[in-house]
Structure formats: C-alpha cells, structure tokens
C-alpha positions as CSV (number, residue, x, y, z in Angstrom):
1,M,60.5,29.7,-41.6
2,E,58.2,29.2,-44.7
3,R,54.5,29.3,-44.1
4,P,52.7,26.0,-44.7
5,V,50.1,25.8,-47.5
6,P,46.7,25.3,-45.9
7,T,44.9,22.0,-46.6
8,D,41.3,20.9,-45.9
9,V,42.6,18.4,-43.3
10,E,41.3,19.0,-39.7
11,R,43.3,17.7,-36.8
12,E,41.3,16.4,-33.9
13,V,41.5,18.2,-30.5
14,T,40.1,15.7,-28.1
15,P,37.9,16.6,-25.1
16,V,40.8,15.9,-22.7
17,D,43.4,17.9,-24.6
18,L,44.5,21.1,-23.0
19,I,46.9,23.2,-25.1
20,V,48.9,25.7,-23.1
21,S,51.3,28.4,-24.1
22,K,52.9,31.5,-22.7
23,S,54.1,34.6,-24.5
24,D,55.9,37.8,-23.9
25,A,54.4,41.3,-24.3
26,E,55.0,41.2,-28.0
27,G,53.2,37.8,-28.4
28,N,56.4,35.8,-28.9
29,I,56.1,32.3,-27.5
30,T,58.1,31.5,-24.4
31,Y,56.5,28.2,-23.3
32,V,54.5,25.4,-25.0
33,N,53.2,22.2,-23.4
34,P,53.6,18.8,-25.1
35,I,49.9,18.8,-26.3
36,F,50.6,22.1,-28.2
37,I,53.6,20.5,-29.9
38,K,51.7,17.3,-30.7
39,I,48.7,19.0,-32.3
40,S,50.6,21.8,-34.1
41,G,53.2,19.5,-35.5
42,Y,56.0,22.0,-34.7
43,T,58.9,21.2,-32.4
44,Q,59.5,23.2,-29.3
45,G,62.5,24.8,-30.9
46,E,60.5,25.8,-33.9
47,L,57.9,27.5,-31.7
48,L,59.9,29.2,-28.9
49,D,60.7,32.9,-29.5
50,K,58.4,33.0,-32.5
51,P,55.3,35.1,-32.7
52,H,52.0,33.2,-32.0
53,A,51.1,34.4,-35.5
54,I,53.2,31.5,-36.8
55,L,50.0,29.5,-36.3
56,R,47.6,32.0,-37.8
57,H,45.3,30.4,-40.4
58,P,44.4,32.6,-43.4
59,D,40.7,31.9,-42.6
60,M,41.1,34.0,-39.4
61,P,40.0,37.6,-39.7
62,K,42.5,40.2,-38.3
63,V,39.7,41.9,-36.4
64,I,39.4,39.0,-34.0
65,F,43.1,39.3,-33.1
66,K,42.7,43.1,-32.8
67,Y,39.8,42.5,-30.3
68,L,41.9,40.0,-28.4
69,W,45.0,42.2,-28.1
70,D,42.9,45.4,-27.3
71,N,41.4,43.5,-24.4
72,I,44.3,41.5,-23.0
73,K,46.6,44.6,-23.1
74,E,44.1,46.2,-20.7
75,G,44.2,43.2,-18.4
76,R,40.8,41.8,-19.5
77,D,40.7,38.0,-20.2
78,V,39.4,37.0,-23.6
79,V,37.7,33.8,-24.6
80,A,37.6,33.3,-28.3
81,Y,37.6,30.7,-31.1
82,V,40.7,30.4,-33.1
83,K,41.4,28.3,-36.2
84,N,45.2,27.5,-36.2
85,L,47.4,26.3,-39.0
86,C,49.6,23.3,-38.3
87,K,53.1,22.8,-39.7
88,D,51.8,20.4,-42.3
89,G,49.1,22.7,-43.5
90,S,46.3,21.0,-41.6
91,Y,44.3,23.0,-39.1
92,Y,42.5,22.8,-35.8
93,W,39.8,24.8,-34.0
94,V,40.1,25.7,-30.3
95,L,38.3,27.7,-27.7
96,A,41.2,29.9,-26.4
97,T,41.2,31.6,-23.0
98,V,43.9,34.3,-23.0
99,K,44.9,36.1,-19.8
100,M,47.6,38.5,-18.6
101,A,49.7,37.1,-15.8
102,K,51.2,39.6,-13.4
103,N,54.1,39.5,-10.9
104,P,53.4,40.0,-7.2
105,D,54.2,43.7,-7.6
106,G,51.5,44.0,-10.2
107,S,53.9,44.3,-13.2
108,F,53.4,42.3,-16.4
109,R,54.8,38.8,-16.3
110,N,53.4,37.2,-19.5
111,Y,50.3,36.2,-21.4
112,M,49.0,32.8,-20.9
113,S,46.7,31.0,-23.3
114,T,44.8,27.7,-22.6
115,R,42.9,26.1,-25.4
116,R,40.3,23.4,-25.4
117,R,38.3,21.5,-28.1
118,A,35.7,23.6,-30.0
119,S,32.3,21.9,-30.4
120,Q,31.0,21.3,-33.9
121,K,28.2,23.8,-33.2
122,A,30.7,26.4,-32.2
123,K,32.9,25.8,-35.3
124,E,29.9,26.1,-37.6
125,T,28.6,29.3,-36.0
126,I,31.9,31.0,-35.6
127,G,33.2,29.7,-38.9
128,A,30.3,31.5,-40.7
129,L,30.9,34.7,-38.8
130,Y,34.7,34.6,-39.5
131,T,34.0,33.9,-43.2
132,K,31.8,37.0,-43.4
133,L,34.3,39.2,-41.5
134,L,37.2,38.0,-43.6
135,E,35.3,38.7,-46.8
136,I,34.5,42.3,-45.6
137,E,38.1,42.7,-44.5
138,K,39.4,41.7,-47.9
139,N,37.0,43.9,-49.9
140,E,36.5,46.9,-47.6
141,G,39.4,46.8,-45.1
142,I,39.8,46.1,-41.4
143,E,37.7,49.2,-40.3
144,A,34.7,47.8,-42.2
145,S,35.3,44.4,-40.7
146,E,35.5,45.9,-37.2
147,K,32.2,47.7,-37.7
148,A,30.6,44.4,-38.9
149,F,32.0,42.6,-35.8
150,N,30.7,45.3,-33.5
151,D,27.3,45.1,-35.2
152,F,27.3,41.3,-34.6
153,L,28.2,41.9,-31.0
154,A,25.4,44.4,-30.6
155,E,22.9,42.0,-32.3
156,Q,23.8,39.4,-29.8
157,G,23.5,41.8,-26.8
158,I,27.2,41.7,-26.1
159,S,28.3,44.9,-24.5
160,D,31.5,44.1,-22.8
161,S,34.3,41.6,-22.6
162,E,32.5,39.5,-19.9
163,S,29.4,39.1,-22.0
164,F,31.6,38.3,-25.0
165,N,33.4,35.6,-23.1
166,S,30.1,34.1,-21.8
167,Y,28.7,34.0,-25.3
168,M,31.8,32.2,-26.6
169,Q,31.7,29.7,-23.7
170,N,28.0,29.0,-24.2
171,L,28.5,28.3,-27.9
172,N,30.8,25.4,-26.9
173,K,28.1,23.5,-25.1
174,E,27.0,20.5,-27.1
C-alpha cells in the first residue's frame, strides 16, 4: 500500500470519540473499532494484519515509539500523544493509552490501545517537543534524539513510566 502524502488538514477527534485497536506482539493490527475506521479513513480490510506504523505521521519522532515499545514490552502501560496520518493525507492527534493484555496463565495475549482527543494545549506543547526531537533525529541520529528526550523528562521531574503517564494525562486537561 502506498503511503499517503501528508497535508495540513486536521481531522477532528471529538470528546466522545474512543478509538480502539489491538495488535499482536509485532505491532500488526488484529482489531479496530468503527471510530478508528471512520477517523483514519481506512477500511477494516486495509488495516487488519498491517503494522500500526501504517498510520505513522512523518512528524512523529522515532524516539517516542522506541520509548513506547521499550515500556509496553516490559508490561508497563504507556500514555503518550501521537499524531497519526489518515489515508487521505490528513492527520489527527490523540492521547493514546497502550497496554499489554495477558491471558489468565500470564502469557501475552495482545497489545490494546485506546485513544482519546488531545487538547489544544497538549497538541501545542507536545508538537513543539516532537518538532525539536525530530530535528535532532534528522541531523544527529536517534541516539541524540533519545538523549534530548531523556533530558526533557529529567527537566520535567519525570523519572519513571508512571510519572511520564501522569505528565501526559495532565497536559490534556483544558
């Protein structure tokens, strides 16, 4: 499938929208709810068995996904802002909560992600951070971007995934 060309058109995620997806251990989509389909512009058939990266907007720094995967693979929930790319090139911002689901015997079942509307304040704050990280990533590499991200976390007093998640949730309050 050909990647869409990004546009400056933002799709609205309303306060009542709840975008849900599930994926396997490799990040391939195994379930999407109707809101996900509506907002992304893709059909269910175009999304299932595809990597979540199909929605990755080029404005998203790789270091954010590294942080997300490093944590969820260890069973820690992650709450983070994501700018997604729609099938028509438009985009939407969400506050994503990603969790590892386990079977009753404790084995891996899937990853589940729920996404809600991102506030304007959060989009502005996180957008500026992501722009800075992406610029560092492009010019100096992902290691430099990861150092800048870790410096940002330290400046905010964020020392673990719980304080990171709280920071992200608090940014979304209008």
